[in-house]
C-alpha positions as YAML, in Angstrom:
chain: A
units: angstrom
residues:
- id: 1
  name: UNK
  ca: [41.46, 118.50, -29.58]
- id: 2
  name: UNK
  ca: [43.10, 115.64, -31.49]
- id: 3
  name: UNK
  ca: [44.10, 116.13, -35.09]
- id: 4
  name: UNK
  ca: [41.29, 115.42, -37.53]
- id: 5
  name: UNK
  ca: [41.47, 112.47, -39.88]
- id: 6
  name: UNK
  ca: [42.12, 113.37, -43.52]
- id: 7
  name: UNK
  ca: [40.54, 111.78, -46.57]
- id: 8
  name: UNK
  ca: [40.14, 112.32, -50.33]
- id: 9
  name: UNK
  ca: [36.67, 110.80, -50.49]
- id: 10
  name: UNK
  ca: [33.42, 112.04, -48.97]
- id: 11
  name: UNK
  ca: [31.41, 109.26, -47.43]
- id: 12
  name: UNK
  ca: [28.30, 110.35, -45.52]
- id: 13
  name: UNK
  ca: [28.39, 109.21, -41.90]
- id: 14
  name: UNK
  ca: [25.84, 106.47, -41.26]
- id: 15
  name: UNK
  ca: [22.84, 107.80, -39.41]
- id: 16
  name: UNK
  ca: [23.72, 111.47, -39.89]
- id: 17
  name: UNK
  ca: [20.73, 113.25, -41.46]
- id: 18
  name: UNK
  ca: [22.81, 116.37, -42.26]
- id: 19
  name: UNK
  ca: [25.33, 114.27, -44.23]
- id: 20
  name: UNK
  ca: [22.47, 112.68, -46.15]
- id: 21
  name: UNK
  ca: [20.85, 116.03, -46.98]
- id: 22
  name: UNK
  ca: [24.13, 117.58, -48.10]
- id: 23
  name: UNK
  ca: [25.06, 114.58, -50.25]
- id: 24
  name: UNK
  ca: [21.62, 114.67, -51.88]
- id: 25
  name: UNK
  ca: [21.91, 118.42, -52.55]
- id: 26
  name: UNK
  ca: [25.33, 117.92, -54.14]
- id: 27
  name: UNK
  ca: [24.11, 115.07, -56.37]
- id: 28
  name: UNK
  ca: [21.06, 117.03, -57.51]
- id: 29
  name: UNK
  ca: [23.13, 120.11, -58.29]
- id: 30
  name: UNK
  ca: [25.62, 118.02, -60.28]
- id: 31
  name: UNK
  ca: [22.82, 116.28, -62.17]
- id: 32
  name: UNK
  ca: [21.29, 119.59, -63.22]
- id: 33
  name: UNK
  ca: [24.71, 121.13, -63.90]
- id: 34
  name: UNK
  ca: [24.11, 123.86, -61.33]
- id: 35
  name: UNK
  ca: [27.76, 124.51, -60.61]
- id: 36
  name: UNK
  ca: [27.08, 127.25, -58.08]
- id: 37
  name: UNK
  ca: [24.79, 125.03, -55.99]
- id: 38
  name: UNK
  ca: [27.24, 122.15, -56.29]
- id: 39
  name: UNK
  ca: [30.07, 124.35, -55.01]
- id: 40
  name: UNK
  ca: [27.89, 125.56, -52.14]
- id: 41
  name: UNK
  ca: [27.10, 121.96, -51.20]
- id: 42
  name: UNK
  ca: [30.78, 120.98, -51.34]
- id: 43
  name: UNK
  ca: [31.71, 123.85, -49.00]
- id: 44
  name: UNK
  ca: [28.95, 122.92, -46.57]
- id: 45
  name: UNK
  ca: [29.97, 119.25, -46.69]
- id: 46
  name: UNK
  ca: [33.59, 120.14, -45.93]
- id: 47
  name: UNK
  ca: [32.61, 122.35, -43.01]
- id: 48
  name: UNK
  ca: [30.17, 119.79, -41.63]
- id: 49
  name: UNK
  ca: [32.59, 116.88, -41.89]
- id: 50
  name: UNK
  ca: [35.29, 118.85, -40.08]
- id: 51
  name: UNK
  ca: [33.18, 120.30, -37.28]
- id: 52
  name: UNK
  ca: [30.80, 117.40, -36.64]
- id: 53
  name: UNK
  ca: [32.81, 114.31, -37.57]
- id: 54
  name: UNK
  ca: [36.44, 115.40, -37.17]
- id: 55
  name: UNK
  ca: [37.28, 114.58, -40.78]
- id: 56
  name: UNK
  ca: [39.16, 117.02, -43.00]
- id: 57
  name: UNK
  ca: [38.47, 116.51, -46.69]
- id: 58
  name: UNK
  ca: [41.60, 117.11, -48.78]
- id: 59
  name: UNK
  ca: [41.50, 119.53, -51.72]
- id: 60
  name: UNK
  ca: [40.04, 117.81, -54.77]
- id: 61
  name: UNK
  ca: [37.96, 115.35, -52.73]
- id: 62
  name: UNK
  ca: [35.30, 113.39, -54.52]
...
């Protein structure tokens, strides 16, 4: 497998419903200051981006 691309910014992939759901979950958790849920969403986003889109999000990504 080729090396994954690396980025500091999370941008949901166009047309990917999982990206959309995860981004929405992260925004809602941040808005309600639910830090645990926000962390969970960030972990799931990182895993999803790597496995499904070949993108590795760098530590501290936004």
